[in-house]
Backbone as XML, in Angstrom:
<?xml version="1.0"?>
<chain id="A" units="angstrom">
  <residue number="1" name="MET">
    <atom name="N" x="-173.868" y="22.844" z="-90.884"/>
    <atom name="CA" x="-175.025" y="22.001" z="-91.100"/>
    <atom name="C" x="-174.884" y="20.693" z="-90.324"/>
  </residue>
  <residue number="2" name="LYS">
    <atom name="N" x="-173.652" y="20.167" z="-90.303"/>
    <atom name="CA" x="-173.408" y="18.925" z="-89.579"/>
    <atom name="C" x="-173.620" y="19.121" z="-88.074"/>
  </residue>
  <residue number="3" name="THR">
    <atom name="N" x="-173.183" y="20.261" z="-87.576"/>
    <atom name="CA" x="-173.346" y="20.554" z="-86.151"/>
    <atom name="C" x="-174.819" y="20.736" z="-85.801"/>
  </residue>
  <residue number="4" name="LEU">
    <atom name="N" x="-175.564" y="21.380" z="-86.675"/>
    <atom name="CA" x="-176.990" y="21.587" z="-86.440"/>
    <atom name="C" x="-177.726" y="20.254" z="-86.416"/>
  </residue>
  <residue number="5" name="PHE">
    <atom name="N" x="-177.351" y="19.359" z="-87.314"/>
    <atom name="CA" x="-177.960" y="18.037" z="-87.345"/>
    <atom name="C" x="-177.640" y="17.272" z="-86.062"/>
  </residue>
  <residue number="6" name="ALA">
    <atom name="N" x="-176.380" y="17.331" z="-85.610"/>
    <atom name="CA" x="-175.992" y="16.642" z="-84.373"/>
    <atom name="C" x="-176.740" y="17.215" z="-83.178"/>
  </residue>
  <residue number="7" name="LEU">
    <atom name="N" x="-176.916" y="18.521" z="-83.140"/>
    <atom name="CA" x="-177.661" y="19.146" z="-82.051"/>
    <atom name="C" x="-179.124" y="18.704" z="-82.063"/>
  </residue>
  <residue number="8" name="GLY">
    <atom name="N" x="-179.715" y="18.628" z="-83.243"/>
    <atom name="CA" x="-181.101" y="18.174" z="-83.356"/>
    <atom name="C" x="-181.267" y="16.726" z="-82.916"/>
  </residue>
  <residue number="9" name="VAL">
    <atom name="N" x="-180.339" y="15.871" z="-83.302"/>
    <atom name="CA" x="-180.400" y="14.471" z="-82.877"/>
    <atom name="C" x="-180.234" y="14.365" z="-81.366"/>
  </residue>
  <residue number="10" name="TRP">
    <atom name="N" x="-179.323" y="15.165" z="-80.813"/>
    <atom name="CA" x="-179.128" y="15.126" z="-79.366"/>
    <atom name="C" x="-180.378" y="15.614" z="-78.631"/>
  </residue>
  <residue number="11" name="CYS">
    <atom name="N" x="-181.013" y="16.657" z="-79.126"/>
    <atom name="CA" x="-182.248" y="17.154" z="-78.497"/>
    <atom name="C" x="-183.359" y="16.100" z="-78.566"/>
  </residue>
  <residue number="12" name="LEU">
    <atom name="N" x="-183.440" y="15.404" z="-79.690"/>
    <atom name="CA" x="-184.424" y="14.328" z="-79.816"/>
    <atom name="C" x="-184.113" y="13.211" z="-78.825"/>
  </residue>
  <residue number="13" name="LEU">
    <atom name="N" x="-182.849" y="12.870" z="-78.686"/>
    <atom name="CA" x="-182.451" y="11.861" z="-77.715"/>
    <atom name="C" x="-182.727" y="12.333" z="-76.298"/>
  </residue>
  <residue number="14" name="LEU">
    <atom name="N" x="-182.554" y="13.612" z="-76.030"/>
    <atom name="CA" x="-182.835" y="14.171" z="-74.709"/>
    <atom name="C" x="-184.314" y="14.026" z="-74.362"/>
  </residue>
  <residue number="15" name="VAL">
    <atom name="N" x="-185.166" y="14.209" z="-75.337"/>
    <atom name="CA" x="-186.609" y="14.087" z="-75.095"/>
    <atom name="C" x="-186.998" y="12.618" z="-74.912"/>
  </residue>
  <residue number="16" name="LEU">
    <atom name="N" x="-186.418" y="11.751" z="-75.738"/>
    <atom name="CA" x="-186.807" y="10.343" z="-75.693"/>
    <atom name="C" x="-186.174" y="9.576" z="-74.538"/>
  </residue>
  <residue number="17" name="CYS">
    <atom name="N" x="-184.899" y="9.815" z="-74.294"/>
    <atom name="CA" x="-184.193" y="9.067" z="-73.260"/>
    <atom name="C" x="-183.117" y="9.964" z="-72.664"/>
  </residue>
  <residue number="18" name="TRP">
    <atom name="N" x="-183.491" y="10.777" z="-71.683"/>
    <atom name="CA" x="-182.565" y="11.779" z="-71.173"/>
    <atom name="C" x="-181.323" y="11.211" z="-70.500"/>
  </residue>
  <residue number="19" name="PRO">
    <atom name="N" x="-181.357" y="10.053" z="-69.807"/>
    <atom name="CA" x="-180.098" y="9.565" z="-69.226"/>
    <atom name="C" x="-179.052" y="9.215" z="-70.292"/>
  </residue>
  <residue number="20" name="LEU">
    <atom name="N" x="-179.516" y="8.647" z="-71.390"/>
    <atom name="CA" x="-178.595" y="8.317" z="-72.485"/>
    <atom name="C" x="-178.035" y="9.582" z="-73.127"/>
  </residue>
  <residue number="21" name="ALA">
    <atom name="N" x="-178.839" y="10.622" z="-73.240"/>
    <atom name="CA" x="-178.370" y="11.881" z="-73.810"/>
    <atom name="C" x="-177.318" y="12.527" z="-72.918"/>
  </residue>
  <residue number="22" name="ILE">
    <atom name="N" x="-177.532" y="12.499" z="-71.617"/>
    <atom name="CA" x="-176.546" y="13.059" z="-70.687"/>
    <atom name="C" x="-175.265" y="12.239" z="-70.722"/>
  </residue>
  <residue number="23" name="LEU">
    <atom name="N" x="-175.392" y="10.897" z="-70.783"/>
    <atom name="CA" x="-174.215" y="10.033" z="-70.887"/>
    <atom name="C" x="-173.440" y="10.316" z="-72.168"/>
  </residue>
  <residue number="24" name="ALA">
    <atom name="N" x="-174.141" y="10.512" z="-73.274"/>
    <atom name="CA" x="-173.480" y="10.834" z="-74.538"/>
    <atom name="C" x="-172.768" y="12.184" z="-74.449"/>
  </residue>
  <residue number="25" name="LEU">
    <atom name="N" x="-173.383" y="13.130" z="-73.788"/>
    <atom name="CA" x="-172.780" y="14.454" z="-73.632"/>
    <atom name="C" x="-171.512" y="14.392" z="-72.788"/>
  </residue>
  <residue number="26" name="LEU">
    <atom name="N" x="-171.513" y="13.561" z="-71.763"/>
    <atom name="CA" x="-170.345" y="13.434" z="-70.899"/>
    <atom name="C" x="-169.257" y="12.560" z="-71.516"/>
  </residue>
  <residue number="27" name="ALA">
    <atom name="N" x="-169.634" y="11.594" z="-72.341"/>
    <atom name="CA" x="-168.664" y="10.667" z="-72.924"/>
    <atom name="C" x="-167.998" y="11.235" z="-74.183"/>
  </residue>
  <residue number="28" name="TRP">
    <atom name="N" x="-168.575" y="12.260" z="-74.795"/>
    <atom name="CA" x="-168.038" y="12.773" z="-76.055"/>
    <atom name="C" x="-166.589" y="13.252" z="-75.957"/>
  </residue>
  <residue number="29" name="PRO">
    <atom name="N" x="-166.185" y="13.988" z="-74.923"/>
    <atom name="CA" x="-164.766" y="14.378" z="-74.841"/>
    <atom name="C" x="-163.827" y="13.177" z="-74.708"/>
  </residue>
  <residue number="30" name="LEU">
    <atom name="N" x="-164.263" y="12.142" z="-74.001"/>
    <atom name="CA" x="-163.451" y="10.937" z="-73.861"/>
    <atom name="C" x="-163.308" y="10.221" z="-75.206"/>
  </residue>
  <residue number="31" name="VAL">
    <atom name="N" x="-164.380" y="10.132" z="-75.948"/>
    <atom name="CA" x="-164.332" y="9.507" z="-77.281"/>
    <atom name="C" x="-163.421" y="10.309" z="-78.193"/>
  </residue>
  <residue number="32" name="TRP">
    <atom name="N" x="-163.479" y="11.618" z="-78.112"/>
    <atom name="CA" x="-162.621" y="12.469" z="-78.938"/>
    <atom name="C" x="-161.149" y="12.249" z="-78.595"/>
  </residue>
  <residue number="33" name="LEU">
    <atom name="N" x="-160.838" y="12.155" z="-77.304"/>
    <atom name="CA" x="-159.452" y="11.922" z="-76.887"/>
    <atom name="C" x="-158.941" y="10.563" z="-77.332"/>
  </residue>
  <residue number="34" name="VAL">
    <atom name="N" x="-159.786" y="9.552" z="-77.296"/>
    <atom name="CA" x="-159.376" y="8.210" z="-77.730"/>
    <atom name="C" x="-159.155" y="8.182" z="-79.234"/>
  </residue>
  <residue number="35" name="SER">
    <atom name="N" x="-159.956" y="8.904" z="-80.002"/>
    <atom name="CA" x="-159.837" y="8.879" z="-81.456"/>
    <atom name="C" x="-158.710" y="9.772" z="-81.987"/>
  </residue>
  <residue number="36" name="LEU">
    <atom name="N" x="-158.169" y="10.641" z="-81.157"/>
    <atom name="CA" x="-157.128" y="11.563" z="-81.595"/>
    <atom name="C" x="-155.877" y="10.871" z="-82.133"/>
  </residue>
  <residue number="37" name="PRO">
    <atom name="N" x="-155.340" y="9.839" z="-81.487"/>
    <atom name="CA" x="-154.168" y="9.164" z="-82.059"/>
    <atom name="C" x="-154.444" y="8.544" z="-83.429"/>
  </residue>
  <residue number="38" name="PHE">
    <atom name="N" x="-155.655" y="8.026" z="-83.632"/>
    <atom name="CA" x="-155.989" y="7.443" z="-84.925"/>
    <atom name="C" x="-156.029" y="8.513" z="-86.019"/>
  </residue>
  <residue number="39" name="ARG">
    <atom name="N" x="-156.490" y="9.698" z="-85.680"/>
    <atom name="CA" x="-156.478" y="10.801" z="-86.647"/>
    <atom name="C" x="-155.052" y="11.193" z="-87.003"/>
  </residue>
  <residue number="40" name="LEU">
    <atom name="N" x="-154.177" y="11.240" z="-85.989"/>
    <atom name="CA" x="-152.779" y="11.588" z="-86.249"/>
    <atom name="C" x="-152.098" y="10.536" z="-87.121"/>
  </residue>
  <residue number="41" name="VAL">
    <atom name="N" x="-152.397" y="9.265" z="-86.889"/>
    <atom name="CA" x="-151.842" y="8.200" z="-87.733"/>
    <atom name="C" x="-152.378" y="8.340" z="-89.154"/>
  </residue>
  <residue number="42" name="GLY">
    <atom name="N" x="-153.636" y="8.669" z="-89.301"/>
    <atom name="CA" x="-154.214" y="8.865" z="-90.631"/>
    <atom name="C" x="-153.573" y="10.026" z="-91.374"/>
  </residue>
  <residue number="43" name="ILE">
    <atom name="N" x="-153.328" y="11.114" z="-90.693"/>
    <atom name="CA" x="-152.671" y="12.264" z="-91.311"/>
    <atom name="C" x="-151.254" y="11.903" z="-91.724"/>
  </residue>
  <residue number="44" name="THR">
    <atom name="N" x="-150.566" y="11.147" z="-90.865"/>
    <atom name="CA" x="-149.189" y="10.744" z="-91.169"/>
    <atom name="C" x="-149.132" y="9.849" z="-92.392"/>
  </residue>
  <residue number="45" name="PHE">
    <atom name="N" x="-150.028" y="8.854" z="-92.465"/>
    <atom name="CA" x="-150.030" y="7.960" z="-93.624"/>
    <atom name="C" x="-150.437" y="8.688" z="-94.895"/>
  </residue>
  <residue number="46" name="SER">
    <atom name="N" x="-151.352" y="9.625" z="-94.786"/>
    <atom name="CA" x="-151.738" y="10.411" z="-95.952"/>
    <atom name="C" x="-150.555" y="11.211" z="-96.483"/>
  </residue>
  <residue number="47" name="ALA">
    <atom name="N" x="-149.800" y="11.825" z="-95.587"/>
    <atom name="CA" x="-148.615" y="12.584" z="-95.996"/>
    <atom name="C" x="-147.552" y="11.662" z="-96.574"/>
  </residue>
  <residue number="48" name="LEU">
    <atom name="N" x="-147.380" y="10.482" z="-95.990"/>
    <atom name="CA" x="-146.399" y="9.517" z="-96.489"/>
    <atom name="C" x="-146.742" y="9.066" z="-97.899"/>
  </residue>
  <residue number="49" name="PHE">
    <atom name="N" x="-148.010" y="8.754" z="-98.149"/>
    <atom name="CA" x="-148.412" y="8.313" z="-99.484"/>
    <atom name="C" x="-148.309" y="9.446" z="-100.509"/>
  </residue>
  <residue number="50" name="ALA">
    <atom name="N" x="-148.599" y="10.670" z="-100.099"/>
    <atom name="CA" x="-148.440" y="11.805" z="-101.006"/>
    <atom name="C" x="-146.969" y="12.000" z="-101.360"/>
  </residue>
  <residue number="51" name="PHE">
    <atom name="N" x="-146.097" y="11.825" z="-100.376"/>
    <atom name="CA" x="-144.655" y="11.949" z="-100.628"/>
    <atom name="C" x="-144.172" y="10.848" z="-101.568"/>
  </residue>
  <residue number="52" name="LEU">
    <atom name="N" x="-144.602" y="9.614" z="-101.323"/>
    <atom name="CA" x="-144.200" y="8.508" z="-102.196"/>
    <atom name="C" x="-144.714" y="8.695" z="-103.626"/>
  </residue>
  <residue number="53" name="ARG">
    <atom name="N" x="-145.933" y="9.183" z="-103.756"/>
    <atom name="CA" x="-146.482" y="9.427" z="-105.100"/>
    <atom name="C" x="-145.680" y="10.516" z="-105.812"/>
  </residue>
  <residue number="54" name="ALA">
    <atom name="N" x="-145.347" y="11.574" z="-105.095"/>
    <atom name="CA" x="-144.551" y="12.649" z="-105.697"/>
    <atom name="C" x="-143.162" y="12.143" z="-106.071"/>
  </residue>
  <residue number="55" name="LEU">
    <atom name="N" x="-142.596" y="11.294" z="-105.244"/>
    <atom name="CA" x="-141.277" y="10.744" z="-105.516"/>
    <atom name="C" x="-141.291" y="9.819" z="-106.730"/>
  </residue>
  <residue number="56" name="LEU">
    <atom name="N" x="-142.324" y="9.004" z="-106.859"/>
    <atom name="CA" x="-142.421" y="8.086" z="-107.991"/>
    <atom name="C" x="-142.760" y="8.804" z="-109.295"/>
  </residue>
  <residue number="57" name="MET">
    <atom name="N" x="-143.484" y="9.909" z="-109.204"/>
    <atom name="CA" x="-143.869" y="10.647" z="-110.399"/>
    <atom name="C" x="-142.831" y="11.693" z="-110.812"/>
  </residue>
  <residue number="58" name="LEU">
    <atom name="N" x="-141.797" y="11.882" z="-110.023"/>
    <atom name="CA" x="-140.800" y="12.900" z="-110.322"/>
    <atom name="C" x="-140.111" y="12.689" z="-111.664"/>
  </residue>
  <residue number="59" name="PRO">
    <atom name="N" x="-139.663" y="11.466" z="-112.017"/>
    <atom name="CA" x="-139.023" y="11.310" z="-113.331"/>
    <atom name="C" x="-139.948" y="11.672" z="-114.490"/>
  </residue>
  <residue number="60" name="ALA">
    <atom name="N" x="-141.207" y="11.304" z="-114.404"/>
    <atom name="CA" x="-142.147" y="11.625" z="-115.466"/>
    <atom name="C" x="-142.369" y="13.134" z="-115.566"/>
  </residue>
  <residue number="61" name="ARG">
    <atom name="N" x="-142.414" y="13.792" z="-114.458"/>
    <atom name="CA" x="-142.614" y="15.245" z="-114.479"/>
    <atom name="C" x="-141.381" y="15.947" z="-115.024"/>
  </residue>
  <residue number="62" name="LEU">
    <atom name="N" x="-140.197" y="15.418" z="-114.707"/>
    <atom name="CA" x="-138.981" y="16.038" z="-115.208"/>
    <atom name="C" x="-138.826" y="15.836" z="-116.712"/>
  </residue>
  <residue number="63" name="LEU">
    <atom name="N" x="-139.312" y="14.690" z="-117.216"/>
    <atom name="CA" x="-139.223" y="14.396" z="-118.644"/>
    <atom name="C" x="-140.389" y="15.014" z="-119.439"/>
  </residue>
  <residue number="64" name="GLY">
    <atom name="N" x="-141.249" y="15.710" z="-118.784"/>
    <atom name="CA" x="-142.325" y="16.418" z="-119.481"/>
    <atom name="C" x="-143.533" y="15.541" z="-119.735"/>
  </residue>
  <residue number="65" name="GLY">
    <atom name="N" x="-143.812" y="14.603" z="-118.853"/>
    <atom name="CA" x="-145.003" y="13.777" z="-118.997"/>
    <atom name="C" x="-146.252" y="14.622" z="-118.927"/>
  </residue>
  <residue number="66" name="GLY">
    <atom name="N" x="-147.348" y="14.098" z="-119.427"/>
    <atom name="CA" x="-148.590" y="14.858" z="-119.532"/>
    <atom name="C" x="-149.310" y="15.057" z="-118.205"/>
  </residue>
  <residue number="67" name="GLY">
    <atom name="N" x="-148.614" y="15.334" z="-117.170"/>
    <atom name="CA" x="-149.234" y="15.556" z="-115.855"/>
    <atom name="C" x="-149.667" y="16.993" z="-115.682"/>
  </residue>
  <residue number="68" name="ARG">
    <atom name="N" x="-150.059" y="17.299" z="-114.507"/>
    <atom name="CA" x="-150.460" y="18.670" z="-114.209"/>
    <atom name="C" x="-149.219" y="19.568" z="-114.153"/>
  </residue>
  <residue number="69" name="PRO">
    <atom name="N" x="-149.349" y="20.826" z="-114.469"/>
    <atom name="CA" x="-148.180" y="21.730" z="-114.462"/>
    <atom name="C" x="-147.710" y="22.025" z="-113.047"/>
  </residue>
  <residue number="70" name="LEU">
    <atom name="N" x="-146.455" y="22.379" z="-112.934"/>
    <atom name="CA" x="-145.902" y="22.737" z="-111.646"/>
    <atom name="C" x="-146.516" y="24.049" z="-111.162"/>
  </residue>
  <residue number="71" name="ALA">
    <atom name="N" x="-146.665" y="24.160" z="-109.866"/>
    <atom name="CA" x="-147.226" y="25.396" z="-109.307"/>
    <atom name="C" x="-146.247" y="26.538" z="-109.509"/>
  </residue>
  <residue number="72" name="ALA">
    <atom name="N" x="-146.770" y="27.661" z="-109.912"/>
    <atom name="CA" x="-145.912" y="28.821" z="-110.187"/>
    <atom name="C" x="-145.773" y="29.673" z="-108.952"/>
  </residue>
</chain>
């Protein structure tokens, strides 16, 4: 659905201002390449925070705190 919406917006932009639509089409791979390191940093920090949360909650889970059950 998101892709269909983006395609519709691009087609509308193509009708209204075709040079800008062509520029957007050509610039999209460059924007994706620039944003890739930020995505990797986000994934790394997400994993780090999940690890820290699991580490801090470990004593409570071992003592039988009212958390979610361990995966079987």
